[in-house]
SELUM-575951 format. One record per residue (C-alpha): chain; x, y, z; residue in one letter; residue number from 1. Coordinates in pm, 1 decimal, m for minus. Example, Ala and Ser with C-alpha at 12.3 -4.5 7.8 and 13.67 -1.06 7.14 Angstrom:
<recs>
{kette A | east 1230.0 | north m450.0 | up 780.0 | rest A | nr 1} .
{kette A | east 1367.0 | north m106.0 | up 714.0 | rest S | nr 2} .
</recs>
This chain:
<recs>
{kette A | east m13668.0 | north m9398.4 | up 2757.9 | rest M | nr 1} .
{kette A | east m14000.0 | north m9379.9 | up 2941.3 | rest T | nr 2} .
{kette A | east m14342.9 | north m9248.7 | up 2849.4 | rest A | nr 3} .
{kette A | east m14636.1 | north m9141.6 | up 3063.7 | rest E | nr 4} .
{kette A | east m15000.2 | north m9244.3 | up 3055.9 | rest T | nr 5} .
{kette A | east m15277.5 | north m8990.1 | up 3088.6 | rest Q | nr 6} .
{kette A | east m15279.4 | north m9034.0 | up 3465.7 | rest D | nr 7} .
{kette A | east m14905.1 | north m8956.0 | up 3483.3 | rest G | nr 8} .
{kette A | east m14786.4 | north m9312.8 | up 3544.4 | rest A | nr 9} .
{kette A | east m14449.0 | north m9395.8 | up 3389.0 | rest A | nr 10} .
{kette A | east m14442.7 | north m9662.5 | up 3118.5 | rest V | nr 11} .
{kette A | east m14117.3 | north m9832.7 | up 3014.0 | rest L | nr 12} .
{kette A | east m14058.2 | north m9893.7 | up 2646.0 | rest D | nr 13} .
{kette A | east m13898.2 | north m10217.5 | up 2518.2 | rest S | nr 14} .
{kette A | east m13555.4 | north m10060.2 | up 2464.5 | rest Q | nr 15} .
{kette A | east m13540.4 | north m9947.5 | up 2825.8 | rest S | nr 16} .
{kette A | east m13627.6 | north m10299.2 | up 2939.9 | rest V | nr 17} .
{kette A | east m13360.9 | north m10448.6 | up 2709.6 | rest A | nr 18} .
{kette A | east m13100.0 | north m10201.1 | up 2834.7 | rest D | nr 19} .
{kette A | east m13183.1 | north m10280.9 | up 3197.1 | rest Y | nr 20} .
{kette A | east m13157.6 | north m10657.6 | up 3140.8 | rest L | nr 21} .
{kette A | east m12826.7 | north m10614.1 | up 2959.6 | rest R | nr 22} .
{kette A | east m12691.8 | north m10419.0 | up 3255.9 | rest Q | nr 23} .
{kette A | east m12828.2 | north m10676.1 | up 3504.1 | rest H | nr 24} .
{kette A | east m12754.7 | north m11020.3 | up 3351.3 | rest P | nr 25} .
{kette A | east m12835.9 | north m11190.2 | up 3683.1 | rest D | nr 26} .
{kette A | east m13192.3 | north m11053.2 | up 3684.1 | rest F | nr 27} .
{kette A | east m13357.4 | north m11383.5 | up 3593.6 | rest F | nr 28} .
{kette A | east m13147.6 | north m11578.5 | up 3842.5 | rest S | nr 29} .
{kette A | east m13296.7 | north m11354.0 | up 4110.0 | rest Q | nr 30} .
{kette A | east m13646.9 | north m11386.7 | up 3961.9 | rest H | nr 31} .
{kette A | east m13638.1 | north m11738.4 | up 3823.8 | rest D | nr 32} .
{kette A | east m14014.2 | north m11769.7 | up 3846.9 | rest G | nr 33} .
{kette A | east m14044.7 | north m11539.4 | up 3547.3 | rest L | nr 34} .
{kette A | east m13866.6 | north m11787.5 | up 3320.8 | rest L | nr 35} .
{kette A | east m14162.6 | north m12023.6 | up 3329.0 | rest A | nr 36} .
{kette A | east m14388.0 | north m11746.2 | up 3196.6 | rest D | nr 37} .
{kette A | east m14166.8 | north m11622.9 | up 2914.0 | rest I | nr 38} .
{kette A | east m14231.1 | north m11754.7 | up 2564.0 | rest E | nr 39} .
{kette A | east m14055.3 | north m11680.7 | up 2235.0 | rest L | nr 40} .
{kette A | east m14161.6 | north m11754.9 | up 1880.0 | rest D | nr 41} .
{kette A | east m13904.0 | north m11922.2 | up 1658.8 | rest H | nr 42} .
{kette A | east m13881.5 | north m12024.7 | up 1294.8 | rest N | nr 43} .
{kette A | east m14114.6 | north m12322.4 | up 1314.1 | rest C | nr 44} .
{kette A | east m14393.2 | north m12106.3 | up 1460.1 | rest G | nr 45} .
{kette A | east m14418.9 | north m12293.4 | up 1789.3 | rest Q | nr 46} .
{kette A | east m14368.6 | north m12143.7 | up 2133.8 | rest A | nr 47} .
{kette A | east m14056.8 | north m12229.4 | up 2329.9 | rest T | nr 48} .
{kette A | east m13921.3 | north m12130.6 | up 2666.6 | rest S | nr 49} .
{kette A | east m13640.7 | north m11878.9 | up 2704.2 | rest L | nr 50} .
{kette A | east m13403.5 | north m12149.4 | up 2826.7 | rest I | nr 51} .
{kette A | east m13475.0 | north m12365.9 | up 2522.6 | rest E | nr 52} .
{kette A | east m13419.6 | north m12069.4 | up 2294.3 | rest R | nr 53} .
{kette A | east m13091.6 | north m11987.8 | up 2469.0 | rest Q | nr 54} .
{kette A | east m12979.0 | north m12347.1 | up 2418.2 | rest I | nr 55} .
{kette A | east m13064.1 | north m12322.6 | up 2047.3 | rest Q | nr 56} .
{kette A | east m12869.4 | north m11997.9 | up 2011.1 | rest V | nr 57} .
{kette A | east m12569.8 | north m12138.3 | up 2196.5 | rest M | nr 58} .
{kette A | east m12576.7 | north m12455.9 | up 1986.6 | rest R | nr 59} .
{kette A | east m12569.2 | north m12250.2 | up 1666.6 | rest H | nr 60} .
{kette A | east m12279.3 | north m12042.2 | up 1801.6 | rest K | nr 61} .
{kette A | east m12086.4 | north m12356.5 | up 1893.6 | rest I | nr 62} .
{kette A | east m12143.5 | north m12504.3 | up 1547.2 | rest Q | nr 63} .
{kette A | east m12037.6 | north m12178.3 | up 1381.8 | rest D | nr 64} .
{kette A | east m11723.8 | north m12154.0 | up 1594.2 | rest N | nr 65} .
{kette A | east m11640.7 | north m12519.3 | up 1526.1 | rest A | nr 66} .
{kette A | east m11665.5 | north m12451.8 | up 1152.6 | rest G | nr 67} .
{kette A | east m11436.5 | north m12149.1 | up 1180.4 | rest K | nr 68} .
{kette A | east m11186.6 | north m12348.0 | up 1386.0 | rest M | nr 69} .
{kette A | east m11187.7 | north m12626.4 | up 1126.3 | rest A | nr 70} .
{kette A | east m11111.6 | north m12370.0 | up 853.9 | rest D | nr 71} .
{kette A | east m10825.0 | north m12225.9 | up 1061.3 | rest I | nr 72} .
{kette A | east m10677.1 | north m12571.8 | up 1121.8 | rest L | nr 73} .
{kette A | east m10711.5 | north m12663.3 | up 754.4 | rest S | nr 74} .
{kette A | east m10530.8 | north m12344.3 | up 652.0 | rest T | nr 75} .
{kette A | east m10258.3 | north m12410.9 | up 907.6 | rest A | nr 76} .
{kette A | east m10206.8 | north m12763.3 | up 772.0 | rest R | nr 77} .
{kette A | east m10181.2 | north m12630.3 | up 414.7 | rest R | nr 78} .
{kette A | east m9931.0 | north m12367.6 | up 527.4 | rest N | nr 79} .
{kette A | east m9723.2 | north m12632.0 | up 703.5 | rest D | nr 80} .
{kette A | east m9712.7 | north m12845.3 | up 387.5 | rest V | nr 81} .
{kette A | east m9618.9 | north m12545.8 | up 172.4 | rest Q | nr 82} .
{kette A | east m9350.8 | north m12443.5 | up 420.9 | rest F | nr 83} .
{kette A | east m9189.5 | north m12788.6 | up 400.8 | rest E | nr 84} .
{kette A | east m9195.9 | north m12783.4 | up 19.9 | rest K | nr 85} .
{kette A | east m9050.8 | north m12433.2 | up 15.4 | rest T | nr 86} .
{kette A | east m8777.5 | north m12532.1 | up 259.4 | rest K | nr 87} .
{kette A | east m8674.7 | north m12821.5 | up 34.5 | rest R | nr 88} .
{kette A | east m8664.9 | north m12589.4 | up m268.0 | rest L | nr 89} .
{kette A | east m8455.2 | north m12327.4 | up m86.6 | rest V | nr 90} .
{kette A | east m8205.5 | north m12595.9 | up 19.6 | rest I | nr 91} .
{kette A | east m8171.6 | north m12716.3 | up m340.6 | rest E | nr 92} .
{kette A | east m8133.3 | north m12361.6 | up m473.0 | rest L | nr 93} .
{kette A | east m7866.2 | north m12284.2 | up m215.0 | rest A | nr 94} .
{kette A | east m7673.9 | north m12597.0 | up m318.2 | rest A | nr 95} .
{kette A | east m7672.2 | north m12505.5 | up m689.9 | rest A | nr 96} .
{kette A | east m7335.5 | north m12391.4 | up m824.9 | rest T | nr 97} .
{kette A | east m7434.8 | north m12351.8 | up m1189.3 | rest Q | nr 98} .
{kette A | east m7732.6 | north m12225.2 | up m1389.3 | rest H | nr 99} .
{kette A | east m7822.0 | north m12582.1 | up m1486.6 | rest N | nr 100} .
{kette A | east m7850.4 | north m12694.9 | up m1126.0 | rest G | nr 101} .
{kette A | east m8055.1 | north m12390.5 | up m1031.2 | rest L | nr 102} .
{kette A | east m8293.5 | north m12444.6 | up m1322.8 | rest T | nr 103} .
{kette A | east m8332.4 | north m12813.6 | up m1243.4 | rest E | nr 104} .
{kette A | east m8414.1 | north m12738.2 | up m879.0 | rest A | nr 105} .
{kette A | east m8687.6 | north m12496.3 | up m985.3 | rest L | nr 106} .
{kette A | east m8828.9 | north m12739.3 | up m1240.2 | rest K | nr 107} .
{kette A | east m8834.9 | north m13038.6 | up m1004.7 | rest Q | nr 108} .
{kette A | east m8996.1 | north m12841.6 | up m723.6 | rest S | nr 109} .
{kette A | east m9271.8 | north m12672.6 | up m920.4 | rest F | nr 110} .
{kette A | east m9363.3 | north m12967.5 | up m1144.0 | rest T | nr 111} .
{kette A | east m9308.3 | north m13234.5 | up m879.9 | rest G | nr 112} .
{kette A | east m9450.2 | north m13069.3 | up m568.0 | rest E | nr 113} .
{kette A | east m9653.0 | north m12764.1 | up m669.7 | rest F | nr 114} .
{kette A | east m9845.3 | north m12925.8 | up m958.7 | rest H | nr 115} .
{kette A | east m9719.2 | north m12702.0 | up m1239.8 | rest A | nr 116} .
{kette A | east m9691.5 | north m12851.0 | up m1588.2 | rest D | nr 117} .
{kette A | east m9392.8 | north m12653.8 | up m1715.8 | rest A | nr 118} .
{kette A | east m9120.4 | north m12419.7 | up m1588.7 | rest V | nr 119} .
{kette A | east m8876.3 | north m12195.5 | up m1773.3 | rest H | nr 120} .
{kette A | east m8601.7 | north m11964.4 | up m1652.0 | rest L | nr 121} .
{kette A | east m8522.9 | north m11676.9 | up m1890.3 | rest A | nr 122} .
{kette A | east m8213.1 | north m11476.2 | up m1799.6 | rest L | nr 123} .
{kette A | east m8124.8 | north m11132.1 | up m1934.9 | rest F | nr 124} .
{kette A | east m7751.4 | north m11210.1 | up m1958.7 | rest S | nr 125} .
{kette A | east m7530.1 | north m11437.7 | up m2170.5 | rest P | nr 126} .
{kette A | east m7487.0 | north m11804.0 | up m2086.5 | rest L | nr 127} .
{kette A | east m7175.7 | north m12017.3 | up m2119.0 | rest I | nr 128} .
{kette A | east m7153.3 | north m12336.7 | up m2322.9 | rest A | nr 129} .
{kette A | east m7223.2 | north m12557.4 | up m2020.9 | rest D | nr 130} .
{kette A | east m7551.0 | north m12373.1 | up m1948.6 | rest D | nr 131} .
{kette A | east m7753.5 | north m12608.3 | up m2166.7 | rest N | nr 132} .
{kette A | east m8055.5 | north m12699.8 | up m1956.3 | rest H | nr 133} .
{kette A | east m8365.7 | north m12730.2 | up m2180.5 | rest P | nr 134} .
{kette A | east m8564.7 | north m12508.8 | up m1940.4 | rest N | nr 135} .
{kette A | east m8305.3 | north m12230.9 | up m1944.3 | rest L | nr 136} .
{kette A | east m8276.0 | north m11948.4 | up m2199.4 | rest T | nr 137} .
{kette A | east m8068.5 | north m11635.0 | up m2242.5 | rest S | nr 138} .
{kette A | east m8287.8 | north m11351.8 | up m2371.8 | rest V | nr 139} .
{kette A | east m8068.5 | north m11084.5 | up m2525.7 | rest E | nr 140} .
{kette A | east m8125.0 | north m10794.9 | up m2763.7 | rest A | nr 141} .
{kette A | east m8093.9 | north m11015.9 | up m3074.1 | rest N | nr 142} .
{kette A | east m8385.5 | north m11232.5 | up m2959.0 | rest N | nr 143} .
{kette A | east m8691.8 | north m11152.3 | up m3176.1 | rest P | nr 144} .
{kette A | east m8909.6 | north m11154.6 | up m2862.3 | rest F | nr 145} .
{kette A | east m8666.8 | north m10955.8 | up m2647.2 | rest Y | nr 146} .
{kette A | east m8901.3 | north m10662.7 | up m2579.4 | rest D | nr 147} .
{kette A | east m9198.3 | north m10886.5 | up m2504.3 | rest E | nr 148} .
{kette A | east m9010.2 | north m11116.3 | up m2266.8 | rest I | nr 149} .
{kette A | east m8821.6 | north m10843.3 | up m2081.6 | rest T | nr 150} .
{kette A | east m9152.3 | north m10657.3 | up m2038.4 | rest A | nr 151} .
{kette A | east m9270.8 | north m10949.4 | up m1823.8 | rest L | nr 152} .
{kette A | east m9025.4 | north m10828.4 | up m1558.5 | rest A | nr 153} .
{kette A | east m9156.7 | north m10472.1 | up m1561.2 | rest A | nr 154} .
{kette A | east m9315.6 | north m10540.0 | up m1223.1 | rest K | nr 155} .
{kette A | east m9089.2 | north m10617.5 | up m931.3 | rest N | nr 156} .
{kette A | east m9326.1 | north m10879.0 | up m788.0 | rest W | nr 157} .
{kette A | east m9488.8 | north m11204.1 | up m894.8 | rest A | nr 158} .
{kette A | east m9823.5 | north m11204.5 | up m1072.3 | rest Y | nr 159} .
{kette A | east m10048.8 | north m11443.6 | up m1261.1 | rest C | nr 160} .
{kette A | east m10204.3 | north m11426.1 | up m1604.0 | rest Q | nr 161} .
{kette A | east m10336.3 | north m11632.3 | up m1893.1 | rest A | nr 162} .
{kette A | east m10066.0 | north m11807.5 | up m2092.4 | rest F | nr 163} .
{kette A | east m10060.1 | north m11605.3 | up m2414.4 | rest K | nr 164} .
{kette A | east m9819.9 | north m11412.8 | up m2633.1 | rest G | nr 165} .
{kette A | east m9560.1 | north m11523.8 | up m2887.0 | rest D | nr 166} .
{kette A | east m9279.1 | north m11442.1 | up m2644.7 | rest G | nr 167} .
{kette A | east m9405.8 | north m11682.0 | up m2381.0 | rest L | nr 168} .
{kette A | east m9484.8 | north m11952.0 | up m2634.6 | rest V | nr 169} .
{kette A | east m9132.2 | north m11928.9 | up m2777.3 | rest S | nr 170} .
{kette A | east m8983.2 | north m12036.1 | up m2441.8 | rest L | nr 171} .
{kette A | east m9181.4 | north m12358.8 | up m2407.9 | rest F | nr 172} .
{kette A | east m9219.0 | north m12688.3 | up m2586.4 | rest D | nr 173} .
{kette A | east m9495.1 | north m12649.1 | up m2843.2 | rest T | nr 174} .
{kette A | east m9636.5 | north m12987.0 | up m2734.3 | rest Q | nr 175} .
{kette A | east m9759.5 | north m12832.2 | up m2410.7 | rest N | nr 176} .
{kette A | east m10116.4 | north m12702.3 | up m2395.0 | rest E | nr 177} .
{kette A | east m10049.1 | north m12433.8 | up m2138.3 | rest L | nr 178} .
{kette A | east m10339.2 | north m12211.1 | up m2030.1 | rest K | nr 179} .
{kette A | east m10226.8 | north m12011.0 | up m1724.5 | rest S | nr 180} .
{kette A | east m9898.1 | north m11904.4 | up m1574.0 | rest C | nr 181} .
{kette A | east m9724.5 | north m11728.3 | up m1288.3 | rest A | nr 182} .
{kette A | east m9471.8 | north m11465.1 | up m1387.8 | rest I | nr 183} .
{kette A | east m9190.6 | north m11428.4 | up m1132.5 | rest V | nr 184} .
{kette A | east m8950.1 | north m11138.0 | up m1206.6 | rest P | nr 185} .
{kette A | east m8604.1 | north m11190.0 | up m1059.1 | rest L | nr 186} .
{kette A | east m8438.7 | north m10877.5 | up m920.2 | rest Y | nr 187} .
{kette A | east m8116.2 | north m10835.6 | up m732.3 | rest L | nr 188} .
{kette A | east m8131.9 | north m10495.1 | up m570.9 | rest R | nr 189} .
{kette A | east m8274.4 | north m10285.8 | up m855.2 | rest S | nr 190} .
{kette A | east m8137.5 | north m10492.2 | up m1145.6 | rest K | nr 191} .
{kette A | east m8363.0 | north m10731.6 | up m1337.3 | rest A | nr 192} .
{kette A | east m8172.7 | north m11060.0 | up m1380.3 | rest L | nr 193} .
{kette A | east m8446.8 | north m11245.9 | up m1561.5 | rest G | nr 194} .
{kette A | east m8790.6 | north m11394.1 | up m1521.0 | rest V | nr 195} .
{kette A | east m8915.9 | north m11732.3 | up m1402.8 | rest L | nr 196} .
{kette A | east m9231.5 | north m11856.8 | up m1576.1 | rest I | nr 197} .
{kette A | east m9434.5 | north m12133.8 | up m1409.9 | rest I | nr 198} .
{kette A | east m9716.0 | north m12262.2 | up m1630.6 | rest A | nr 199} .
{kette A | east m10015.0 | north m12495.6 | up m1609.2 | rest S | nr 200} .
{kette A | east m10247.1 | north m12671.1 | up m1851.1 | rest N | nr 201} .
{kette A | east m10540.3 | north m12567.4 | up m1629.3 | rest A | nr 202} .
{kette A | east m10681.6 | north m12222.4 | up m1712.2 | rest P | nr 203} .
{kette A | east m10756.3 | north m12141.9 | up m1346.5 | rest D | nr 204} .
{kette A | east m10446.2 | north m12290.2 | up m1180.4 | rest H | nr 205} .
{kette A | east m10272.2 | north m11952.4 | up m1181.6 | rest Y | nr 206} .
{kette A | east m10522.8 | north m11669.8 | up m1149.7 | rest N | nr 207} .
{kette A | east m10543.9 | north m11317.3 | up m1011.7 | rest E | nr 208} .
{kette A | east m10676.1 | north m11441.5 | up m675.3 | rest Q | nr 209} .
{kette A | east m10366.6 | north m11653.9 | up m607.8 | rest L | nr 210} .
{kette A | east m10159.0 | north m11538.8 | up m311.0 | rest D | nr 211} .
{kette A | east m9811.4 | north m11463.4 | up m451.0 | rest T | nr 212} .
{kette A | east m9631.4 | north m11425.6 | up m116.7 | rest L | nr 213} .
{kette A | east m9465.7 | north m11766.1 | up m161.0 | rest F | nr 214} .
{kette A | east m9363.2 | north m11685.9 | up m520.9 | rest L | nr 215} .
{kette A | east m9206.9 | north m11356.5 | up m415.3 | rest N | nr 216} .
{kette A | east m9007.4 | north m11543.1 | up m150.6 | rest H | nr 217} .
{kette A | east m8884.3 | north m11789.2 | up m414.5 | rest V | nr 218} .
{kette A | east m8796.8 | north m11494.1 | up m639.6 | rest A | nr 219} .
{kette A | east m8582.8 | north m11333.1 | up m369.1 | rest A | nr 220} .
{kette A | east m8393.3 | north m11656.4 | up m296.5 | rest V | nr 221} .
{kette A | east m8346.1 | north m11740.1 | up m666.6 | rest T | nr 222} .
{kette A | east m8216.1 | north m11391.4 | up m745.0 | rest A | nr 223} .
{kette A | east m7960.7 | north m11410.2 | up m463.1 | rest R | nr 224} .
{kette A | east m7844.7 | north m11749.6 | up m589.0 | rest C | nr 225} .
{kette A | east m7814.9 | north m11616.3 | up m943.5 | rest L | nr 226} .
{kette A | east m7607.9 | north m11327.3 | up m814.6 | rest G | nr 227} .
{kette A | east m7373.4 | north m11572.8 | up m645.0 | rest R | nr 228} .
{kette A | east m7341.9 | north m11794.5 | up m954.0 | rest I | nr 229} .
{kette A | east m7282.6 | north m11502.7 | up m1190.5 | rest Q | nr 230} .
{kette A | east m7033.1 | north m11324.7 | up m965.0 | rest A | nr 231} .
</recs>
């Protein structure tokens, strides 16, 4: 926008100047003598040339971008590690031919590689005599905590919560001082087969902010393996 003085002369406002310079980025290369006359105030209160200020701005941008790139690389490395751990677990689950082997694979992976303190697999179907793994339970209607435990699988996706409730406590060794847990419902098509509980002594190890994408993947693989074993 422009304004006029009393004698009718046009006066450019600062926005018009800024818009013109933005549209003509080579302006100062064509009028390089102006650069020596331009001064900008910065945080320390001293005057600096435009070129020096541009260098400062570019340096800050480079540092900011370097920090973002470091975060991206760190996340990628963590994802690579988790992928390798998950691949090993899937291979072990696929090799299991009985409930005991499946339960042991889950226990070894989560306590040995994912830093959980306890794991339990509760199935909503009868077990045979050979299904005697200490981390495996059949939860049927005669179980005093049947309603409470089956309610854990009301959601068809993994979630985290504080470790509390008589039903949960009944599945684990009372010597454990468990504080948080991940609840992993196991569904095959629309049928609930059971629930996998992964617990930690740390109150914030499993919390609402935890990304459960990996746990849902484990749930899908475990449910398919259970379907194969129980067929």
